[in-house]
C-alpha positions, 0 to 999 in steps of 0.5 A, spaced: 542 877 749 544 870 748 542 865 753 550 863 755 553 870 753 557 872 759 555 879 759 553 881 766 546 882 768 543 888 770 548 892 765 545 898 761 543 894 755 536 896 754 534 889 753 535 887 760 529 891 762 525 886 759 528 880 761 524 876 766 526 875 773 527 868 772 532 869 767 536 875 770 537 871 777 540 865 773 546 863 777 553 865 774 557 860 778 557 854 782 557 857 788 551 861 787 547 855 784 542 852 789 540 845 790 542 839 787 547 837 793 547 830 791 551 831 785 554 838 786 555 838 794 563 839 796 567 833 793 562 830 789 564 828 782 560 833 778 563 839 782 570 836 781 569 835 774 566 842 773 572 846 777 577 842 774 574 843 767 575 836 766 568 834 763 566 828 759 559 827 755 553 829 760 546 828 760 542 832 765 535 829 767 530 832 771 523 836 771 522 843 769 525 848 773 530 844 777 536 848 774 538 843 768 539 849 763 542 853 769 547 848 770 549 848 763 550 856 764 555 855 770 559 850 766 559 855 760 562 861 765 567 856 768 570 852 762 576 854 757 573 850 752 568 853 746 561 853 749 556 852 743 548 851 744 543 848 740 535 847 741 533 840 739 526 843 737 529 848 732 535 844 730 536 838 725 542 834 722 544 840 718 545 844 724 549 839 727 554 838 721 555 845 721 557 845 729 561 839 728 565 842 722 566 848 727 569 844 732 573 840 728 576 847 725 577 849 733 581 843 734 585 843 728 587 850 728 587 852 736 587 846 740 581 848 743 575 843 745 568 844 744 562 843 749 555 842 745 549 844 750 543 841 747 536 843 750 531 838 750 535 833 747 530 827 747 526 831 742 531 829 736 529 823 732 534 817 732 537 820 725 539 826 728 542 823 734 545 818 730 548 824 726 552 827 733 554 820 735 561 819 732 563 826 733 561 825 741 565 818 740 571 821 737 571 827 742 570 832 737 565 835 741 563 834 748 555 833 749 551 836 755 544 834 754 538 836 758 531 833 758 525 832 762 524 825 760 527 819 762 534 818 757 534 811 758 527 811 754 528 817 750 535 818 748 539 814 743 542 808 747 549 809 744 549 816 746 547 814 753 552 809 754 557 814 752 555 819 757 554 820 765 547 821 767 545 826 772 538 826 775 536 833 778 531 833 783 525 838 785 528 843 789 527 843 797 523 848 801 530 850 803 533 851 796 527 855 794 527 860 800 534 861 798 532 863 791 526 867 793 531 871 798 536 872 793 531 875 788 528 880 793 535 882 796 539 882 789 540 890 787 542 889 780 538 883 778 533 882 783 529 887 787 534 889 792 533 897 790 526 897 792 523 896 799 520 889 798 517 885 803 513 879 803 509 876 808 511 869 811 505 866 809 505 869 802 512 866 801 510 859 804 504 859 799 509 861 793 514 855 795 509 850 796 505 851 790 511 852 786 513 845 788 520 845 787 520 849 780 525 855 781 522 858 775 515 858 777 517 861 784 521 867 781 515 868 775 510 868 781 514 873 785 515 877 779 508 878 778 506 879 785 512 884 786 510 888 779 503 888 780 502 890 787 504 897 787 500 902 782 506 903 777 512 899 777 518 901 778 514 905 784 516 912 787 522 913 791 521 911 798 515 907 796 514 900 800 512 894 796 508 889 801 506 882 798 500 879 802 498 872 802 492 874 797 497 877 792 501 871 792 495 867 791 493 871 785 500 870 782 500 863 782 493 860 782 495 853 780 501 849 779 501 845 772 501 838 773 507 834 770 504 828 767 505 826 760 501 820 758 507 817 754 512 819 759 515 817 765 510 821 769 504 816 766 508 810 768 511 812 774 504 814 777 500 808 775 506 804 778 505 807 785 498 806 784 498 799 783 503 798 789 499 802 793 493 797 792 498 791 793 500 794 799 493 795 802 494 802 803 487 805 801 490 812 803 496 812 798 491 809 793 486 814 793 492 820 792 495 816 786 488 815 783 487 823 784 493 825 781 491 821 775 484 823 774 487 831 775 492 830 770 487 827 765 489 820 765 484 815 761 479 812 766 479 806 761 486 805 762 486 805 770 480 800 770 484 796 765 490 796 770 485 794 776 482 788 772 489 785 771 490 787 779 484 783 781 486 777 778 494 778 779 494 780 786 487 779 789 486 772 786 483 767 789 483 770 796 477 774 794 474 772 787 469 777 787 474 782 786 474 781 779 466 781 778 466 788 782 471 791 778 468 789 772 461 792 774 464 798 776 468 799 769 461 797 765 457 802 769 463 808 768 462 806 760 454 808 761 455 814 765 462 817 764 465 823 768 465 827 772 460 822 776 464 816 774 469 818 779 465 815 784 466 808 781 473 809 780 474 810 787 469 805 789 473 800 785 480 802 788 477 802 795 475 795 794 482 792 791 486 796 796 482 793 802 481 786 799 485 780 802 491 779 797 494 773 794 498 772 788 497 764 787 495 765 780 502 766 778 503 758 779 500 758 772 507 761 769 511 756 773 507 751 769 508 755 763 516 755 764 515 748 766 512 746 759 517 751 755 523 748 759 522 740 759 521 735 754 513 735 752 510 729 757 505 724 754 498 725 756 497 719 761 493 714 758 487 714 762 486 722 761 486 721 753 480 722 749 476 715 749 471 717 743 476 716 737 480 710 739 478 707 746 478 700 742 484 700 738 489 703 743 485 703 750 485 711 751 481 713 757 481 706 760 482 706 767 479 713 768 475 714 774 469 719 773 469 723 779 461 725 779 460 717 781 464 718 787 462 721 794 463 728 794 464 728 787 472 727 788 476 721 787 484 720 788 487 719 781 493 722 777 492 728 773 499 730 771 504 726 766 508 721 769 514 725 769 511 731 773 507 726 778 507 730 785 509 737 782 506 743 785 504 749 781 498 752 785 500 754 793 494 757 796 494 763 800 492 763 808 487 769 808 480 770 805 477 765 801 483 761 799 484 760 807 477 756 806 480 752 801 487 751 802 486 745 807 481 741 802 486 742 797 492 740 801 488 734 804 486 731 796 494 732 794 496 728 800 491 723 798 493 723 790 500 722 792 498 716 796 494 713 791 499 714 786 505 712 790 507 706 786 508 710 780 513 715 783 519 712 785 525 715 781 531 711 780 537 713 783 542 712 777 549 713 781 552 715 788 559 717 790 561 717 797 564 724 799 572 725 799 574 729 805 581 730 802 578 732 796 573 737 799 579 740 803 583 741 797 578 745 793 576 749 799 583 751 800 584 752 792 578 757 792 581 760 798 577 760 805 580 767 806 577 770 800 570 767 801 571 770 808 573 777 806 567 777 800 562 775 806 565 781 810 565 786 804 557 784 802 555 784 809 558 791 810 555 794 804 548 791 806 548 795 812 550 801 808 546 801 802 550 807 799 547 812 793 551 812 787 552 820 789 555 818 796 561 820 799 565 814 802 571 814 807 574 807 807 578 808 814 583 802 813 583 800 805 589 795 806 589 792 799 582 795 797 577 790 799 572 795 801 575 801 797 573 798 790 566 796 792 565 803 794 567 805 787 563 801 784 557 803 788 558 810 788 560 812 781 558 819 781 560 820 788 567 820 791 571 815 795 577 816 800 581 810 802 586 811 808 592 806 807 597 804 813 602 800 809 606 803 803 606 796 800 598 797 800 598 804 797 603 802 791 598 796 789 592 801 790 595 806 786 597 802 781 590 799 779 587 806 780 592 809 775 588 805 770 582 809 771 580 816 769 583 821 773 576 823 776 574 816 777 580 815 782 579 814 789 583 819 793 589 815 797 592 817 803 597 814 807 594 815 814 590 812 820 583 815 822 586 817 829 591 821 825 588 824 819 587 831 819 583 836 815 589 839 812 591 832 809 585 831 806 585 838 803 592 837 800 590 831 797 584 835 794 579 829 798 572 831 801 572 834 808 566 831 809 563 824 808 556 820 807 558 813 809 564 810 813 566 803 812 572 799 815 575 792 816 579 791 823 580 799 824 580 799 831 584 794 833 590 797 829 589 804 831 594 807 836 588 811 840 581 809 839 578 815 842 581 819 838 579 815 832 572 815 833 572 823 835 576 824 828 571 819 824 565 823 827 568 830 825 568 827 818 561 824 817 555 829 815 549 829 820 546 822 820 551 819 816 552 812 816 557 807 818 559 800 818 565 796 820 567 789 821 572 788 827 576 782 829 575 780 837 581 778 839 579 776 846 573 771 843 578 769 837 582 763 837 589 765 838 596 762 836 596 758 843 590 754 842 593 751 836 600 750 839 598 747 845 595 741 842 602 739 839 607 743 844 604 744 851 610 748 854 611 752 847 603 753 847 603 756 855 609 761 853 604 763 847 598 764 852 602 768 857 604 773 851 597 773 849 595 775 855 600 780 856 598 783 849 591 784 851 592 787 857 589 794 857 595 797 861 600 794 856 596 796 850 598 801 845 591 803 844 588 808 848 580 807 849 576 801 852 580 795 853 579 789 851 576 790 845 569 787 844 562 788 841 560 791 847 566 796 849 566 798 841 558 800 842 559 804 848 566 807 845 562 809 839 555 812 843 560 816 847 563 820 842 557 821 837 555 815 833 549 811 835 550 803 833 544 800 831 546 793 829 551 789 833 552 782 830 558 777 832 560 772 827 565 766 827 569 764 821 573 758 821 580 759 817 585 753 815 592 756 815 598 752 812 604 754 817 610 756 813 616 759 816 615 766 813 608 766 816 612 764 823 617 770 822 611 775 821 608 772 827 614 773 831 616 780 828 620 783 834 620 790 830 612 791 829 609 798 831 604 795 836 605 789 841 606 783 838 608 776 839 615 778 837 616 784 842 613 781 848 617 774 847 623 778 846 622 782 852 620 775 856 625 770 853 631 775 852 635 774 845 637 767 846 631 764 849 627 768 843 631 765 838 631 758 840 623 759 841 623 761 834 627 755 831 623 750 836 616 753 833 618 752 826 621 745 827 614 743 830 610 747 825 614 746 818 618 740 819 625 744 819 631 742 823 631 743 830 631 740 837 624 737 838 624 730 839 617 728 836 617 733 830 613 732 824 616 731 817 611 735 813 607 742 814 602 743 819 595 745 817 592 749 823 584 751 824 583 758 827 576 761 829 576 768 828 570 772 831 568 778 827 563 783 830 559 787 825 557 794 827 552 799 823 549 805 825 548 813 824 552 819 826 547 823 831 544 829 828 
């Protein structure tokens, strides 16, 4: 039976009796697939692509037993495209050409796409990978590759750049328990027709030793179940009881994933060195044990320790290099297994030694040499043995041994680098003892050479305030503010590439596009309030391929419903939520927070930037400086707008950092960060902007609808004319109007709230 043949398992085909349990239990649909929630969970990009049969070239990367081939099989059972397979170990350029020719025929005569699954794709050499590249590029075949090696190193970079890479992780204990339970209960493919029981501790042992490898777990279960009774299958009614002893025999020792030329080699030594650098002897011992157990060359480990002794311990403990060198020399004499004591001893010395990387100052000096012109050696430092009389080389040099303490202050650096510091002594260990003397001698040298260290200032220009303000406006103060808000929000979140993100108030996409850049393998949903904003976002999203686009809904967070998300094919649950000015625009804050909490998964993160109107400069603060009566009218309107009983927003009022935190906390969201920042905005007032401020038809309470009610239609019209005349220089009846547009400065208080949903 072929690996990707769609015939049902457990059929009367005699070959199925010889098929291993791990093969029989391979999932056939995406619903049966266990694990890899980070790429196959509801709403994730890969799951959507499989369900819609809209696959592009893919590479699955992960350790053995994590489901790479199984996932390809699920795709084979789902897709309407022709599914072909190759094994990179057994096939070469000739087989590739045959596959491509068949794919071209299917495309030309049947308009059928071809998906080519290549197992162990890293085994192909460069010429074999290059042979496939043009056909992947022009769409003749859609490549799905599976590899246990890092594709960024082992697969042709041209193929990598044309493929989406998904990393599969070792399965969790929950996933493994699910797989084991399915194998025992499935009556067709597993042991559901037999009375099999596995002791709890026996199953726990199998799961632990399998270490996230589903194939290893199923092989062990198969061996334990089929060797426990005297014969298999057992007699009718006979029970099969797998004990801990039977489980231990079935999976005696897991095989370590460690390739001396692959990722495990480099990743493990990296973890070891970083544990030494972090002064964690326990972690250092663990990673050392991993390397020794896997058969890593001890001389390689000692080489890295010798480098570490200078790079990371350095002058904090100069004896570290001596100690490691001595341990390495002894190891060369006695070898393994006794030499493990010396590996462990040198590891313990380095992990507990004080740390300093001050030796890196050398590389600063090297960069200085490479970056700048070559400086002349000072005359008093030049060799005097050859041309002292002719050129005076060496003249003025002071011999340190002729002075007290064998030291004298004089300049040793070239003239152009006088005073330049490369060595920065650490403050612990041996360096702490020498740091003070180094600093004092530097001070004395600077004093002694002060007369030769006065750089000439060649030019100076006074600042031009008008030009600076113009440049600030040209660059866009609001754009800088928006950029800072965006950067701070995503610094609080740190989403993964596969995260599902909900933007609760997308506007024109400030946070939405950043979420798409941060989570290309996840899903991003944006809630948009204005039709015009939705059109703009949809226009830009239309230039992206369908699977990469954000989901856009015309809704607010307080009105969103599961049905509206389902109708848009958007995910129903999210890992992160972001938003800017969400809760000062919704009509019901309590409902908004409750809806948000419902849409977030357990312990999901959130980050919001909310304007605090009560703590920000309102329009009245600027108008009062120019027109006291009009400013007072605006001030009264602002107080009316911010009154709780008049607000359209149900919930805690007025909006403040404390009230928002309390609102979140009362509805299942824990605020971990609450930081208020004040932004200064320079606004050039136009008639159009004033009309926006005074819009009487606004859905929420605004200057317009409050002033219309307060002043009446005629009074409202007169007030508008006066404000335009004052701030824009238009005709009106104010006596002391300005003849040019007015720039006003408004300070905006913004609170940044970040935290997690309580699990």
